[in-house]
N, C-alpha and C positions, 0 to 999 in steps of 0.2 A: 371260513377257514380255507386255506390254500395248501396245496402240496409244496414241498420245499422249492421246487423249480417254478412255482406259480402257474403251472399248466392246467391244474384242475382246481376249481373253486366250488364250495358248497355253502348254501344257507339252509339252516336246519332248525326245525321245531320238534321237540319231543325227547325221548329217551331210548337208547339201545341197551336192553338189559343184559344181553349176552356179549357185550363188547369185550370183556376180559378174555373170554374163550376165543373170540375172533382175533384178538391181538396175538395170542399164542400161536394160532394157526397161521396168521399172516407173517409173523416174525420168522416162523419156520420156512416160509417161502422167500425170505430175504428182505422183507419190508422193514424199514427202520422207523420207529415212532418217536416223535419229538415231544409228545404230550401224553397225559393220562386221560384224555378226553374221549368220550364215545363218538364225538363228531369226527375225529381223525380216522376212526375205523371206517366210516362211510367212504372217505377218499381212497383209502387203500383197498377196500373191497371192490370199488369200481375199477381201480387200476389192475387188480389181480384177476377179477372174474367178469368185469363188464356188468351188463344189466342183470346177469344171473346172481350177482352178489346181493341184490336187493332181497331176494327170497331167503337169504341166510341171516338177515337181520331179524331179531326178535325184540319187539318193543312197540312203542307208539311213536309214529313219526310221519312227518311230511317234510320233504326236502326238495330242493332244486340244485342240480349239479351241472356245471358248465365245464366241458373239456375243450380247451382252446385248440389243442392239436387236432382233435377229431372234428372240431366245429360242431359239437353235439351238446344238446341240452337234455337232461334227464329230470323229469318230475316223478316223484314216487310217494305213495300214501300207504300207510301200514295195513297189515292183513285184515284187521277188523274195522278200520275206519275211525280209530280213536281221534286222530288229528285231521283237521279240515284242509283241503287244498282246492282252490278255485282257479279256473283258467278261461281264457277267451281268445279268439282269433277272428274277429269280425271282418267279413267282406275282404279277406285277403290281407288285412292289416297286420300289425305286429302282434306276436303272441305275448300275452300278459298273464301273470299268475300271482296269486296272493293267498294268504291264510284267511282273509276276511273279504266279504263282498264289498264292504265300505271302502276298502283300499282300491279295488278295481273301479269303484264309482268315481275315483279321482281322474280317471283317464278320459279326457275330453272327446276322444274319437269313438268311445265305446257307447253304443246306443243302449238306453235303459227301457227297452220295450218289454212289458210284462207278457209272459207266456200264458195264453188261455188254458193250455193243458196243465201247466203248473198250478194255476188257480184252482182248477178242478181237483187236481191231486191234493192240494192243501186242504180243501174242504172235505175231501174223502178221508185223508189220513191224519190231518192235523199238522202236517209238515210237507215239504216238497221232497219226495224220494230222489236219491241219486239215480242217474247222473244229472238230472235237471236242476235248475235253480228257478227262482221266480222270474228271472229274466230270460228272454229267448236266446240271447247271444252269449250267455255265461253258463259254464258247466262245472259240476263237481267232478273231480277225478274220483272214480269209485274206489272203495276199499280193495286192497290187494292188487292195485293196478299201477302201471307206469305210463307216462307219456314221453316219447322220444321224438325230438325235433332235430333234424340235421339241416344245416344251411342249404337252401335250395330245394328242400323237400317238404312235403306236408307232414304235420305231426301224426304220430301213430300211437294210439292208446291200446294197451294190451294187458292181459291179466298175468300176474306172476304167482298168484295163489288163489285157490278156491276150495270150498269145502268138498272133501271127498268122502263118500259114505262106504267105508270099508270097515266091517266089524273088527274091533280090536282082538277079540277071541270068539270063536264060534259058540262056545257054551260057557261063557264066563259066569261064575257063581256070584250071587249077591254079596257074599263076604269078600271075595276076591276083588270085585268091582269097587266096593266101599274102601278097601285097603289101598287100592291103586289111586282112587279119587283123592284120598287123604294125602298120599305121597306127592301126587302131582300138584295139588293145591299148595302144599307146604313149600315145594320148590318154586312155584310161581310167586308166592309171598316173599321168599328169601331173595329172589332176583330183584324185587321191587323195593327192597330195603336199602339198596345202595344209594347213599345220599350224603352230600356235604352240607346240607341245610337241615333245620329242624323238621322232623317227620312225625306224623300222627295218623289218625284214622277217623272216619265217620263211624259212629256206632248208633244204629237205630234200634237195636234190640231184636231185629229180625234174624233169620237163619244166616243170610249171606254175610252181613257185616260182622255178626258174632263169630262166625267161623274164621274170617280174616283176622280179627283182633286176637282170637285164641291162638292162632299160629304165630302172629306177630309177637305176642307176649313170651313165647318160648324161644324166640330167635334173637331177641335183643336183651341187653343188660339192664337198661333203664326202664322204668314204667312207661308203657305206651300212652301217649297223649291222645285222648279220645274226646269227642264232642258229640252232643245230642241236642237236637232242637225239638221243643215240645210246643203244643198249641193250646194247652189248658182245657182240652175237651177229650173225654174218654175215647171217642170214636176216631180221633186224629192224634192221639198222644201215646207214644211208646216209651216214654222216659223210664217208667218202672221196669220194663224189660231190659233196657240198656243198662240200668243200674245193677241188675243181677250180674251181667257179664263184667261190668266194671269192677264190682266188688270181688268177683271170683278171681280176676286176673290182676287186681290191684292197679288198675290203670290210673293215670293222672287225668281225671275226668272233669269235664265242664258241661253243665246243662244251661241252656238258654230257653226261656219261655217266650214265645212270640204269640200274642193274641191274634187269632185269625183275622179279627176285624182290623188290626193294625196294618195288615197288608193292603187292605182296601182304603185305609185312612190316608196312606201316603199317596198324595195326588200325583207325584212324579214317577212312582214305581213302574206303572204300566208303560210309560214312555221310555224309561231306562231299559226295561225288558225288550221293547221293540228295537231299540238301538243295539243292544247287546246281541240279539239273535239275527240281525240284518234282514232275514226273510221273515214272513209271517210264521208264527210258531204258536200252536194252540194247546200246548200241554200246560195246564194251570199250575202243575207242581213245579214249574220253572220259578214261581215266586218263592216258595219255601226253599228250593234248592239255592237260589240266589242268596237267601238269608243265611243258610247253614254254611255256605262257602265263606261268607263274611265272618262268621263266628270262628270257623277253623283257622282262617288266615290271621286272626289275632295272636295265635300261638305257634303256628307251624307254617312252613312253606310248601310242604308236600304232604298229601293225605291219601291213604289207601281207602278204597271203597269196595262194596260188594257187587258193583254193576256187572251185568253179563251172566250171572248165575241162573236167572229165570229163563233166559233164552237158551243157555247151554243144557240145562238139566230139566227143562220143561216145567217151569214153575208157575205158568199162567193157567187160570181156569179155562180159558178158551181152548187150550190144547186138549184138555179132557173132553170138552164138548165136541171138538172137531173129530176126535177119535171115535167117540160113541156114535155120533151122527153118521160117520162113514160106515160103521158096522151095520146100522139100520139100512142105509142105502144099498149095501151089498146083499141084504136079505130080500128087499122089495124090488121087483123088476122095474127097470126105468120107465116102461110104458104105463105102469100102474102108479109109480111113485108120485109123479106130478099131479094127476087128477085126485089121488087119495089125500095126500097131505095138503094140496092146495085147497081142496074143499074143506078139510078140517080147520085149516088156518082161517078160512073165510068165516066159518061158523063160530070159532072161538073168540071170546070177547077181547078187546084191546086193553091190555093192562100195562101200559108203558111206564107207569109209576112203580110197578111192583118189582121185587127181586127177580133175578134171572130165572130162578127155579119155577116161578109162577107165570112167567111170560111165555106160555106155551105157543102163543100165536107166532112169536118170532122163531121159535124152534121148529114149528111145523112148516113155516115158510122156507126155512133153511133146508129141511128135509126134502121139500118139493123141488129145490134147486140143486145145481151141481156143487161139488165140494169147494171150488174156488169162489163162487158167488156167495156161498154160505160163510166162508171164512172172511171174505171182505165185509159181509154184514156184521160179523163179530168185532172187527177192528175199526170199522168206519166211524168217523166223527159225525158225518151227515150221510145217511143212507141215500140210495139212488132215488127213491120215491120222493123223499123230502127235497133233495137237491133239485130234481126236475121242477118242483113247484116253486122254488125260490128264484130261479134264473129267468132271464128274459129270452124271448125267441131269438133275438139278435145274437146273444151270447151263445145260445145253443147252436146256432148256425156257425158261429166262429169255431166252436169245438169240433165240428165236422164228425159227429158220431163218436168222438173219443169218450171213453169211460175210465175213471180211475182204477176200476177193478182190473183193467187190462194189465196193469203193472204186476199184480199177483198172478194173473193167468200166465204171463210170460215166464215169471220166476218159477212157478210150480212145474211148468213144463221143462224148464232147464234143470231142475233139481235132479241130481243123479240118484234117485231113489223112488220106489213105488210106495213106501210106507207113508201113510197120511201124516203122521206126526213129524217125520223127517222132512217132508215137503213143507209143512207149516214152519218148522224151525229154520229151514233154509230160506224161505221167503222172509221170515222175520229178521234173520241175520242181515239180509240185504236192504230191508226197509225199516222196520220198527227199531232195530238196534242201532244201525248206522245213522238213520235219519232223525230219530226222536230221542232215544235214551242217551246215547253218547253225545249228541248235540246239546241236549239240556244241561248235562254236567260240565262238558268242556267249556261252553260259552260262559256259564255262570261262574265257574272257577277261574277262568282266565280274566274275567272282569275284575277279580279281586287278587290277581297275581298269585293264584294258588294252583299248584300242579296236583292233579288227581290221578292216581295209578290204580288200576283195576286188575288184580290177579286172575280173576275169572275170564278176563279177555286175553290171556295168554293163548295164542292161536292154536298151539298144540293141545293144551288142556281143553279148550273149547271144542275142538274137533273130536277129541277122544270122548268127551262127555256126550256130544250130540250123537255119536255113533253107537252108544250103548243101546241094548235092546229096550224097546218101549216099556216093557214090564218092569225094568229096573228104574226107569224115570217116573212112570205113572203106575203106582202099585195100588190098584183099586181107586180110592179117592185121595190117596196121599201123593202130593206133588213133590218133585225133586227127591224121590224116595232114597236113591242111592247116595245123594249128597247128605241127606239127614242121617242116614246110617253111618256115613263116614265121620260125621261130626258128633255122634253120640258120646264118645269119650271126652269131648271137649266142651259141649254145650248142654245145659240142662234139658231134660226131656220136655218140660212144659213150654220151653221156648221153641224147641224144634217142631213140635207138633201142634202148636196153637194155630188158630185160623189166620190166614194171610191177611196182613194189614198194610195196605199200600200207603205211599207218601202222597196222600190226596188232600184236597181242599174242599170245603163246603160251598162249591161254586153255585149250586142251585139256590141256596139261601142268600148268598151274596147278591145274586142278580135280582132277587126279590126285595133286597134290603139296601145295603150301602152302595152297591154298584148299579142300582136301578137308574139313577140319573145318567150315568156314563153310558150304559147300553142303549137307553132311550135316545140319547143324543147321537150316538154312533150310527144308529140305523137310518137316521135322516140327515147325516152329515153330507154336505155338497159333494165331496169327493167320492162317497159311496154311491150317491144317486147318479153322478156324472160318469161314473165308470161304465155304465151300461150293462153291468153284470146282473143286477138284482131287480126283482119285481118288488117295488116299495110296499104294495098292499100285502104281499106274502110275508115280507119281513115283519110288518106290524102284527099280522095274525100270529106269527111264530112267537113274538114277544108276549102278546096278550094271552095265548094259551099257556105259556110258562108262568106268567104273573098270576093268573087265576087258578093255577094248579091242575089244569086239564091234562097237561103233558109236562114231562121233564125234558126241556130243551136246553139244559145247561151247557152241554158240550157244543152244540151248534151256535148258541149265542156267544159263548166265550170265543169260539173261532171267528165269528163275525166281528167281535170287539177288537181282537188282536189284528185282524185284517184291516179294520178301519184305522188302527194306530199306525200300521205300515203305510197305508195310502196317505195318511196325514203327513208322515215323515217324508214321503216322496215329493210333497210340495207341488211345484209347477208341473211335475210330470203326471199328476193324478188325473188331469183332464185329457191326457193323450197317451194312455198307457199301452194301447194296442196298435198293431201295425195298420189295420184297416178298420177305421171307425165307420166308414160308410155302410158296410153290410150290417153292422150291429144297429146303427141308427135307423136304417130302413126297416129292419126286422122289428125293432121296438115300435116304430111308427105304425106299422101294420097291426101290431098287437093292440095298440091303443085305440085304433079305429074299430077293431072288432069288439 
């Protein structure tokens, strides 16, 4: 879209939820609107306020704006990072940008050299955290950031929004916090109901989606169109809980049962996932997410979801462990902590197959280390000890002592708070949320031309929730306590306080069953061996230990499988993915002679 005089042009992906309020404000400043589109608001916001206008936008967006008179390009990505935006300017060449890596891959002058650090990050986190991409010369514009390029100058990347930790009220009561949570969530849902196309919601039967649907039902005249996907197994099927909410609010509900085995029976699905996500992506729940988006798109064009609530209101088990471990560290002096808990960890048996509560060896190791290293151990797909055993000396040399945990170290230092929970939430907002959870849903939904809106990702609601006192978010062993209290009038008690049930897949069993041929072939594929990254004997031992039940290496093996699919898609680039092959080959040759 262009301004009336053609001087400013914008290309835009997303939705601006507060555009009607901005139209009123800008009209008062003398701006004349020709459409009722939220896109036009971006043009007038730039004209009126310049780059400061970006912070006034509330929504999910990635856009590029060219101002002919100022010879200025503005790239912007929304506060939470719901929408993707990639850019590159290699070796002083032209600045290029796109919503997908595969689009930039069409630029013949753009080198496709894989970044060793990004590879390490991928196997550490299961994705490549912002601002890196899997390629050395391509970057993600981080959430809440702009890039400004003026002709004749270098591009400047800067932040227009970041989480600030200022308590909303010094002594807010649980009742007042619950009431305000309900009001803010309702307002966020209302803003996301503006649509000229069929609109519905994902309904899993969990706390977050149930709360969203409950508010939707009170704000619209017609029954809410909801959909649930089930897997025919009690441990992975929440249809019964979704049905309770559907019946209570009389939604127009559809269930679809997908046998977990059918996801592995589709020989092309893994390749489609690899193409959809562009970069290696190791969250196995991308498969059912891909399927549920297909089901939703059969009836609606826009769907609301409960994404972001766990990150805002502390809904993950690892937050509770992090807070409790920090309390123990504060009691035991640092000089005693390492030797004491390190010795106990060495003495305690390895129970890798057991539930977290029984894996005291892992907990003791975390207590012996610092808070950042312990948190990385909690979120890591492949921990540092296992990673060191899998890679070649040449690749280790290529990394130059880089460790994926450095990402968390830097972010927790940047977090404007001393509270361990707030530091973890801040780091998760920058990594886990932006790089994994939002990527998973956005790419899967866009692959089916479905737009997913997430009320909990309203940046003002998210910031307000994250700033609530720890005791209101984690009340004993109750996660998201204040959110559950806020939803008590709307959602049955048995749904609010039942054990958390994630959107997960039985990957460990798959790899011992229907996916065994795929993973066995992946680990010896030529492009995996020629990459120079992995020690083949270590990969085989990893697989054998999993197949024989000695260890559960499902997460690591799935990450390796998806990385192999990525390298296979790279084709001719697979044998020359790094900038300097000589150092890796020399290091690997030395290792083989030893």
